[in-house]
Backbone bond lengths (Angstrom), bond angles and torsions (degrees), N, CA, C in turn:
res aa  C-N    CA-C-N  psi(-1)  N-CA   C-N-CA  omega(-1)  CA-C   N-CA-C  phi
1 X - - - 1.478 - - 1.512 110.32 -
2 X 1.262 118.96 129.72 1.476 123.45 178.80 1.526 109.73 -104.42
3 X 1.304 116.48 117.09 1.453 119.64 178.98 1.541 110.05 -94.03
4 X 1.294 116.60 155.16 1.474 119.88 178.15 1.520 111.97 -60.43
5 X 1.284 116.14 146.00 1.467 119.00 173.87 1.499 112.45 -61.63
6 X 1.294 117.23 131.79 1.452 122.32 -176.38 1.523 110.22 -136.85
7 X 1.299 116.15 123.27 1.456 120.56 176.01 1.489 107.23 -80.67
8 X 1.358 115.72 101.91 1.472 120.00 -173.72 1.529 112.57 -68.12
9 X 1.337 117.26 -9.70 1.470 119.35 175.90 1.522 111.58 -76.90
10 X 1.313 115.91 -15.28 1.473 120.91 179.40 1.522 110.55 -92.85
11 X 1.293 115.45 150.24 1.457 120.30 179.16 1.541 111.87 -76.03
12 X 1.330 115.04 -38.23 1.463 121.70 -177.08 1.509 111.35 -62.71
13 X 1.347 115.38 144.83 1.478 121.53 178.17 1.489 111.15 -100.35
14 X 1.326 117.98 164.08 1.450 119.94 172.37 1.558 109.37 -65.11
15 X 1.315 117.78 159.62 1.484 118.19 176.08 1.525 111.20 -58.15
16 X 1.332 116.95 138.71 1.466 120.88 -174.27 1.524 110.34 -63.65
17 X 1.303 118.03 -25.07 1.460 119.93 177.89 1.507 113.47 -63.98
18 X 1.328 119.66 -13.24 1.433 124.47 175.69 1.509 113.71 -87.30
19 X 1.328 118.69 1.88 1.419 122.08 177.54 1.529 112.06 -63.24
20 X 1.307 116.49 154.39 1.469 121.88 176.94 1.527 108.08 -67.08
21 X 1.337 118.50 169.35 1.491 121.17 175.72 1.515 111.84 -57.23
22 X 1.281 117.33 -30.48 1.495 119.95 177.79 1.529 112.90 -80.32
23 X 1.313 117.06 -10.92 1.474 118.86 179.02 1.481 114.95 105.08
24 X 1.347 118.43 -2.20 1.444 121.29 -179.35 1.526 110.20 -73.99
25 X 1.328 117.48 124.11 1.458 122.72 -173.39 1.482 114.51 -105.83
26 X 1.323 116.73 -43.64 1.461 121.70 -173.08 1.491 111.95 -154.89
27 X 1.344 115.51 161.12 1.457 121.80 179.99 1.528 108.61 -129.89
28 X 1.320 118.46 134.82 1.445 122.12 173.37 1.487 112.77 106.56
29 X 1.316 116.97 -157.76 1.468 122.41 -176.17 1.489 109.86 81.38
30 X 1.338 115.12 -152.99 1.452 119.95 -178.65 1.523 108.31 -142.82
31 X 1.342 114.80 -177.51 1.471 120.19 -178.83 1.526 110.18 -113.47
32 X 1.296 116.02 39.01 1.463 120.59 176.64 1.508 109.70 -65.84
33 X 1.338 115.05 157.72 1.458 119.42 -179.45 1.542 109.69 -58.58
34 X 1.313 117.71 -46.02 1.477 120.67 -175.63 1.547 108.18 -64.18
35 X 1.286 120.74 -41.09 1.468 121.12 -177.13 1.563 108.52 -70.04
36 X 1.320 118.36 -41.11 1.445 119.04 179.00 1.498 112.01 -64.18
37 X 1.343 118.17 -43.76 1.464 120.25 178.32 1.556 111.06 -62.39
38 X 1.313 116.99 -41.39 1.442 120.93 176.88 1.563 109.18 -60.49
39 X 1.299 116.64 -42.03 1.477 121.47 -178.81 1.553 109.08 -60.99
40 X 1.330 116.06 -52.89 1.486 118.31 -176.40 1.516 111.04 -64.21
41 X 1.303 117.38 -38.97 1.464 118.37 178.50 1.539 112.17 -66.63
42 X 1.326 116.44 -19.29 1.448 120.77 179.86 1.536 113.84 -99.42
43 X 1.329 116.16 3.99 1.470 119.61 179.88 1.494 111.28 80.77
44 X 1.363 118.60 30.36 1.479 123.59 -176.58 1.491 108.18 -126.05
45 X 1.308 117.98 147.60 1.472 121.96 176.74 1.538 110.40 -143.41
46 X 1.346 116.52 154.10 1.471 119.13 175.95 1.496 112.56 -86.83
47 X 1.301 116.87 145.83 1.475 120.93 177.64 1.517 107.06 -163.62
48 X 1.324 117.55 114.44 1.432 121.32 -178.44 1.529 109.92 -159.04
49 X 1.321 115.49 163.37 1.467 121.24 -179.20 1.533 112.46 -98.79
50 X 1.341 118.85 159.07 1.429 118.55 177.37 1.523 112.35 -56.10
51 X 1.305 115.95 140.15 1.450 120.76 -177.34 1.499 113.48 90.40
52 X 1.311 118.41 -14.44 1.487 121.33 176.67 1.503 110.81 -93.59
53 X 1.341 118.77 156.13 1.453 122.24 167.52 1.508 108.72 -65.73
54 X 1.308 117.18 166.71 1.493 121.34 177.85 1.570 107.20 -66.47
55 X 1.310 113.44 127.95 1.477 119.16 178.23 1.519 107.50 -112.29
56 X 1.359 115.73 136.51 1.467 121.98 -176.21 1.530 108.03 -116.41
57 X 1.314 117.04 131.95 1.460 122.50 -169.17 1.546 110.68 -124.28
58 X 1.320 115.85 149.06 1.439 123.77 169.57 1.495 105.90 -149.70
59 X 1.344 118.14 82.87 1.483 122.15 -172.94 1.515 113.28 -75.32
60 X 1.275 113.42 155.90 1.512 122.39 175.89 1.531 107.50 -138.71
61 X 1.330 117.50 111.23 1.485 130.40 8.38 1.497 114.06 -75.05
62 X 1.314 114.23 173.80 1.486 122.20 178.60 1.513 108.42 -119.66
63 X 1.367 114.54 141.00 1.470 120.10 178.82 1.514 107.92 -91.48
64 X 1.323 117.48 125.11 1.442 123.14 177.71 1.533 110.45 -133.82
65 X 1.325 117.03 157.03 1.422 121.96 173.31 1.547 107.42 -122.63
66 X 1.356 115.94 116.96 1.450 119.92 169.37 1.506 107.74 -79.78
67 X 1.304 118.58 134.77 1.422 121.32 -165.43 1.513 114.63 -62.01
68 X 1.311 115.74 -33.13 1.487 119.73 177.94 1.503 112.02 -71.47
69 X 1.325 118.61 -13.35 1.460 122.89 -177.76 1.515 112.92 -92.83
70 X 1.322 118.84 2.45 1.462 121.12 -179.95 1.524 110.61 -52.90
71 X 1.308 116.77 126.24 1.492 119.08 176.17 1.546 108.89 -102.13
72 X 1.302 114.59 124.71 1.447 122.88 177.66 1.531 108.91 -116.16
73 X 1.304 117.03 114.07 1.466 121.00 -178.28 1.506 112.34 -67.50
74 X 1.323 116.15 163.72 1.471 119.74 -179.95 1.494 110.45 -61.94
75 X 1.341 118.49 -39.97 1.484 120.22 -179.59 1.494 110.77 -66.32
76 X 1.345 118.23 -36.50 1.464 120.68 177.83 1.509 110.06 -67.84
77 X 1.332 118.41 -38.96 1.447 123.18 176.82 1.516 109.86 -57.99
78 X 1.348 116.79 -42.42 1.495 119.23 178.63 1.526 110.31 -63.59
79 X 1.321 116.76 -40.46 1.448 120.09 177.72 1.514 111.05 -62.06
80 X 1.284 118.27 -41.69 1.461 122.86 177.79 1.501 109.19 -62.33
81 X 1.292 119.57 -43.67 1.482 121.62 -179.25 1.531 112.05 -63.34
82 X 1.316 116.19 -32.19 1.487 119.92 -179.11 1.520 110.95 -69.12
83 X 1.315 118.07 -26.44 1.456 120.07 178.85 1.548 111.45 64.68
84 X 1.342 114.06 35.93 1.468 118.02 -178.22 1.473 114.58 -67.63
85 X 1.313 117.36 -30.86 1.465 122.04 -172.50 1.532 112.49 -105.18
86 X 1.301 116.13 142.23 1.485 122.06 169.43 1.520 106.26 -93.31
87 X 1.331 114.53 123.87 1.464 120.66 -173.17 1.533 109.78 -112.59
88 X 1.290 117.96 127.55 1.482 123.85 179.63 1.534 108.02 -133.55
89 X 1.311 114.73 172.59 1.460 121.23 174.40 1.519 110.58 -131.74
90 X 1.353 113.82 139.63 1.477 121.15 175.06 1.501 113.81 55.25
91 X 1.314 118.41 35.26 1.454 121.17 174.90 1.526 112.33 -106.00
92 X 1.324 117.79 -16.62 1.467 119.93 178.03 1.569 108.65 -154.94
93 X 1.351 113.24 63.97 1.434 116.76 -178.41 1.550 112.89 -60.87
94 X 1.324 115.60 -43.05 1.490 119.09 178.01 1.507 112.35 -63.45
95 X 1.301 117.01 -36.23 1.488 119.50 176.61 1.500 112.35 -63.85
96 X 1.356 116.76 -38.90 1.440 120.99 177.05 1.544 110.54 -66.92
97 X 1.325 116.86 -41.36 1.479 118.73 175.23 1.526 110.68 -58.09
98 X 1.313 118.40 -45.81 1.458 120.95 -179.25 1.493 109.75 -64.32
99 X 1.332 119.10 -37.86 1.454 120.63 179.50 1.517 111.25 -65.83
100 X 1.359 116.27 -40.40 1.449 120.14 -178.70 1.547 109.73 -67.67
101 X 1.324 118.71 -29.87 1.434 123.58 -176.74 1.546 110.57 -84.34
102 X 1.329 118.23 -15.94 1.426 121.03 -175.89 1.523 112.73 -70.74
103 X 1.340 119.32 153.66 1.446 121.50 -179.99 1.538 110.69 -59.06
104 X 1.333 116.24 142.77 1.457 121.97 -179.67 1.530 111.13 -80.57
105 X 1.291 115.25 146.65 1.459 118.32 178.94 1.514 111.76 -61.77
106 X 1.368 115.83 -35.42 1.462 118.73 -178.57 1.539 112.00 -70.21
107 X 1.325 116.80 -27.81 1.477 121.32 -177.06 1.525 110.20 -145.43
108 X 1.301 117.89 71.57 1.481 121.83 -172.25 1.526 114.27 -61.43
109 X 1.332 117.64 -19.81 1.446 120.22 179.82 1.522 114.69 -88.84
110 X 1.312 115.97 -8.59 1.467 119.79 -179.61 1.520 110.41 -69.79
111 X 1.317 115.90 150.36 1.431 121.28 179.90 1.507 110.18 -85.45
112 X 1.359 117.57 -171.55 1.434 121.87 -179.12 1.570 109.57 -130.44
113 X 1.299 116.72 145.90 1.479 120.35 174.84 1.516 111.02 -85.12
114 X 1.378 116.78 -9.10 1.456 118.50 178.01 1.514 108.52 -85.20
115 X 1.329 115.37 85.19 1.434 124.46 -178.98 1.541 108.52 -71.34
116 X 1.334 114.54 170.27 1.451 118.16 175.56 1.509 114.37 -58.57
117 X 1.329 114.26 -37.12 1.486 119.16 177.07 1.531 111.02 -67.29
118 X 1.323 115.12 -40.61 1.482 117.40 178.74 1.526 109.58 -65.28
119 X 1.330 118.15 -41.77 1.430 122.93 178.86 1.518 109.54 -57.06
120 X 1.325 116.09 -48.19 1.482 118.77 -178.06 1.524 111.15 -66.06
121 X 1.347 116.56 -38.26 1.465 119.44 -179.02 1.508 113.55 -64.21
122 X 1.312 117.24 -42.89 1.455 120.69 -179.52 1.509 111.07 -74.86
123 X 1.319 117.03 -29.05 1.443 118.33 173.46 1.597 111.05 -64.44
124 X 1.339 113.73 -38.27 1.476 118.02 174.96 1.487 110.05 -64.33
125 X 1.283 119.43 -41.33 1.497 121.08 178.65 1.530 109.68 -62.49
126 X 1.357 116.82 -36.90 1.457 119.71 178.34 1.536 110.48 -63.12
127 X 1.337 114.98 -46.26 1.476 118.34 -178.63 1.525 112.80 -66.63
128 X 1.351 116.22 -22.96 1.457 121.59 176.28 1.533 110.63 -85.41
129 X 1.298 118.04 -4.40 1.458 122.84 177.74 1.489 117.57 86.45
130 X 1.365 115.33 12.47 1.491 118.96 -179.87 1.548 114.81 -100.09
131 X 1.311 116.75 -26.82 1.457 121.20 178.87 1.520 110.74 -101.80
132 X 1.317 115.42 146.55 1.474 121.46 -173.72 1.517 110.47 -142.22
133 X 1.319 113.03 156.06 1.476 118.74 176.06 1.510 110.06 -134.48
134 X 1.292 114.82 152.48 1.496 121.90 171.17 1.499 105.26 -123.00
135 X 1.357 116.13 127.60 1.465 123.26 -172.70 1.502 110.81 -111.40
136 X 1.329 115.80 148.88 1.478 124.42 175.53 1.553 105.97 -120.08
137 X 1.316 116.65 127.87 1.475 120.06 -179.90 1.486 108.67 -128.48
138 X 1.317 115.17 152.65 1.447 125.46 169.84 1.523 107.82 -126.48
139 X 1.315 119.30 118.60 1.469 120.56 -179.89 1.496 111.23 59.26
140 X 1.352 117.47 32.67 1.450 121.04 177.50 1.542 114.38 84.80
141 X 1.346 116.68 -7.03 1.480 118.76 -178.45 1.511 109.43 -96.12
142 X 1.325 115.75 132.74 1.484 121.25 176.54 1.499 110.72 -68.06
143 X 1.329 116.05 121.02 1.482 120.96 -177.74 1.491 115.27 -124.59
144 X 1.342 114.51 -2.16 1.526 118.01 178.03 1.486 109.72 -178.21
145 X 1.323 114.11 168.22 1.431 117.77 179.33 1.527 114.39 172.92
146 X 1.295 117.68 177.85 1.409 124.09 178.79 1.511 108.41 -146.16
147 X 1.380 116.84 147.04 1.439 117.95 176.61 1.529 108.81 -139.48
148 X 1.339 115.40 163.30 1.435 120.40 178.79 1.555 109.31 -177.87
149 X 1.312 113.20 -169.09 1.452 122.75 -172.79 1.529 107.54 -118.44
150 X 1.340 117.48 137.68 1.462 122.59 178.00 1.494 111.53 -116.68
151 X 1.357 116.57 126.65 1.431 124.43 174.46 1.482 108.91 -140.84
152 X 1.368 116.46 131.97 1.426 118.39 -176.60 1.549 112.14 56.14
153 X 1.342 115.13 -128.34 1.457 120.05 177.89 1.513 112.41 -108.82
154 X 1.381 115.01 29.26 1.489 120.55 178.20 1.533 108.41 -120.70
155 X 1.299 115.51 139.46 1.465 122.63 168.82 1.493 108.46 -110.27
156 X 1.284 116.72 121.17 1.504 122.09 179.19 1.514 107.89 -93.59
157 X 1.294 118.17 101.51 1.449 122.17 -179.12 1.518 110.73 -70.63
158 X 1.308 115.10 130.65 1.500 118.36 179.22 1.508 113.14 -105.73
159 X 1.323 118.12 -51.88 1.467 118.30 -178.64 1.540 109.39 -163.52
160 X 1.336 115.10 164.40 1.416 121.44 175.76 1.532 110.15 -147.11
161 X 1.301 116.65 162.05 1.482 119.07 -178.99 1.491 110.28 -149.73
162 X 1.310 116.76 159.47 1.465 125.29 176.34 1.477 110.85 -142.16
163 X 1.313 118.06 126.38 1.466 121.81 168.49 1.520 109.92 -95.32
164 X 1.376 116.37 -16.88 1.466 122.70 174.21 1.510 107.83 -128.19
165 X 1.312 116.00 143.21 1.477 119.27 -176.05 1.511 111.96 -52.03
166 X 1.336 116.89 135.66 1.458 126.45 175.47 1.530 114.61 74.03
167 X 1.317 118.60 0.20 1.463 119.82 -176.04 1.555 110.73 -60.93
168 X 1.357 114.93 -49.07 1.463 116.31 -177.74 1.506 112.24 -70.63
169 X 1.352 117.29 -31.46 1.483 119.67 178.41 1.506 111.95 -65.74
170 X 1.363 115.21 -40.00 1.443 118.34 178.20 1.520 111.04 -66.29
171 X 1.327 116.12 -39.28 1.473 118.65 173.95 1.510 112.43 -61.10
172 X 1.320 116.26 -38.92 1.463 122.37 -178.77 1.528 110.14 -66.67
173 X 1.344 116.25 -42.83 1.454 119.31 -179.87 1.534 110.16 -61.76
174 X 1.311 116.87 -40.96 1.491 118.75 175.89 1.531 111.27 -64.71
175 X 1.304 116.56 -39.69 1.481 119.44 177.14 1.518 110.28 -59.35
176 X 1.292 117.74 -49.54 1.479 121.57 -179.67 1.511 109.97 -60.42
177 X 1.371 119.08 -42.24 1.444 120.14 179.17 1.533 112.42 -60.69
178 X 1.327 116.02 -40.82 1.438 120.40 177.85 1.508 112.78 -68.12
179 X 1.302 115.97 -41.97 1.471 119.13 178.39 1.516 111.56 -62.86
180 X 1.332 116.62 -37.23 1.493 120.27 176.13 1.522 107.46 -60.34
181 X 1.290 117.68 -49.10 1.455 118.24 -176.81 1.530 111.91 -60.81
182 X 1.311 117.27 -32.29 1.480 120.87 178.66 1.512 110.72 -86.05
183 X 1.357 118.05 4.97 1.430 123.12 176.15 1.549 113.94 63.15
184 X 1.355 112.92 36.31 1.471 117.48 169.65 1.513 109.70 -65.59
185 X 1.330 116.23 160.12 1.459 118.41 -175.26 1.544 113.77 -103.52
186 X 1.318 116.57 -34.45 1.473 118.65 -179.85 1.513 111.01 -163.96
187 X 1.315 114.12 162.10 1.485 122.92 168.99 1.512 108.73 -108.62
188 X 1.298 115.42 124.36 1.431 119.69 175.21 1.527 110.78 -81.21
189 X 1.298 116.63 115.82 1.493 121.33 -178.14 1.522 110.73 -95.63
190 X 1.344 114.98 -4.48 1.464 121.99 174.29 1.493 113.38 68.27
191 X 1.354 119.55 -84.42 1.420 124.83 -176.43 1.537 112.34 -102.12
192 X 1.283 114.51 141.68 1.477 120.21 179.79 1.562 110.47 -71.42
193 X 1.331 115.21 140.54 1.489 120.93 176.91 1.513 107.63 -159.95
194 X 1.315 116.32 157.54 1.467 120.22 177.39 1.528 110.92 -60.43
195 X 1.354 115.70 -32.27 1.432 119.15 -177.87 1.522 111.56 -62.12
196 X 1.365 116.00 -51.15 1.491 118.93 -178.83 1.540 111.12 -68.67
197 X 1.310 116.12 -33.88 1.501 117.71 176.64 1.508 112.02 -63.05
198 X 1.335 117.63 -37.58 1.476 120.77 178.46 1.527 109.09 -64.67
199 X 1.285 118.54 -27.47 1.477 120.55 178.53 1.500 112.54 -84.29
200 X 1.283 117.39 -4.45 1.471 121.26 175.03 1.524 114.71 110.56
201 X 1.344 117.60 6.53 1.474 120.72 -179.51 1.513 109.37 -68.76
202 X 1.342 114.82 163.14 1.452 121.25 173.47 1.501 110.57 -143.08
203 X 1.313 116.77 169.52 1.437 121.23 177.52 1.532 110.30 -98.33
204 X 1.314 115.99 137.07 1.472 119.97 173.03 1.567 107.16 -132.10
205 X 1.277 116.02 163.17 1.460 119.98 -177.46 1.584 106.71 -69.32
206 X 1.322 113.88 155.96 1.445 118.10 174.93 1.500 112.20 -61.70
207 X 1.278 116.69 -38.13 1.487 119.99 178.95 1.522 112.24 -61.98
208 X 1.309 116.87 -41.13 1.464 119.63 177.54 1.520 111.28 -68.83
209 X 1.319 116.15 -38.78 1.459 121.76 177.44 1.518 110.73 -59.84
210 X 1.318 116.37 -46.28 1.424 120.32 -178.76 1.521 113.90 -64.87
211 X 1.336 114.34 -37.99 1.491 118.39 177.39 1.555 109.53 -65.87
212 X 1.314 117.46 -44.72 1.476 119.65 -179.72 1.521 110.99 -67.86
213 X 1.350 115.07 -34.58 1.469 118.46 177.71 1.490 112.15 -64.90
214 X 1.342 118.63 -42.10 1.457 120.10 177.58 1.487 110.74 -62.48
215 X 1.330 117.66 -38.95 1.474 118.17 -179.59 1.518 111.15 -67.64
216 X 1.296 117.78 -38.16 1.447 123.47 -177.21 1.552 109.76 -70.97
217 X 1.311 115.61 -35.61 1.480 119.31 178.74 1.513 114.44 -73.92
218 X 1.305 117.85 -4.18 1.465 120.64 176.46 1.541 109.09 -74.95
219 X 1.307 118.37 -14.39 1.476 121.43 178.87 1.512 109.06 -88.72
220 X 1.355 116.70 157.04 1.469 120.32 178.40 1.547 112.47 -62.34
221 X 1.299 116.93 151.17 1.461 119.98 176.41 1.543 108.46 -77.35
222 X 1.338 116.45 143.08 1.494 120.07 175.29 1.521 106.70 -95.40
223 X 1.336 116.08 84.10 1.451 120.60 -174.94 1.591 109.74 -91.87
224 X 1.261 112.85 165.05 1.477 119.23 178.34 1.514 110.54 96.93
225 X 1.302 116.47 178.94 1.480 122.00 178.95 1.507 111.90 -65.21
226 X 1.304 115.41 133.34 1.459 122.59 175.67 1.523 110.86 -90.44
227 X 1.289 116.42 145.16 1.461 123.61 173.51 1.525 107.43 -131.59
228 X 1.333 116.97 127.18 1.471 118.64 -176.53 1.535 109.32 -80.02
229 X 1.328 114.69 138.59 1.451 118.26 174.87 1.518 110.48 -65.35
230 X 1.307 116.36 146.06 1.462 121.65 -177.22 1.534 113.06 -78.36
231 X 1.309 115.70 -18.71 1.505 118.55 -175.42 1.489 112.84 -108.99
232 X 1.342 117.04 32.61 1.455 119.98 179.80 1.513 113.05 -61.57
233 X 1.345 118.57 132.56 1.469 119.00 176.94 1.505 111.08 -75.49
234 X 1.329 115.71 116.31 1.460 120.32 -176.26 1.528 108.86 -110.47
235 X 1.335 119.78 152.71 1.445 121.59 177.63 1.524 109.98 -61.62
236 X 1.319 116.60 143.09 1.464 120.87 178.78 1.483 110.88 -130.19
């Protein structure tokens, strides 16, 4: 595969139309705050494995979740009614990062794409007020959560984890409810998977995603620590 020439000393990326059929756009650069923000605003995100150079992606099609399309199963609705989890936002971003990087119960030998460099980069974004987490706790112990990046009226979902069944899904439902209240327009799920489809995500063309992204980025960023409203309307 031949990728377009890219001067990695520059912040700007090649045009996304030059990405490979798989969506790979560029290799190299760094994970500075300025480069990451430029990437997200351009419909690009980093994703690579330990030992690889930084890989930058802009896939076509793109997986997105429109907030009103969130699918909440009957079993998850029962879990929400029980009120088993304490849900907060931006109270343990590093803990959520560690949880997302931990081995999965389904495949404990699998590695993680959240490298030490990625961990440090998103922690910097958090301290700059661009990255956010939603945490689920039981008895004060962190058992699940989700994190991502917020720009304009878009939330770019990065990863989620559960140490207890439904913990991340309950956190995600609260996140969606809060984003609705703030009149966000969509959640970027980036890559298609059965997991995001079960939550109500769909595929759209990259061209449509970029158009909707530009419109959403016309709104101010909601920077700083997030606090969830206590009266969020949740599915019952």
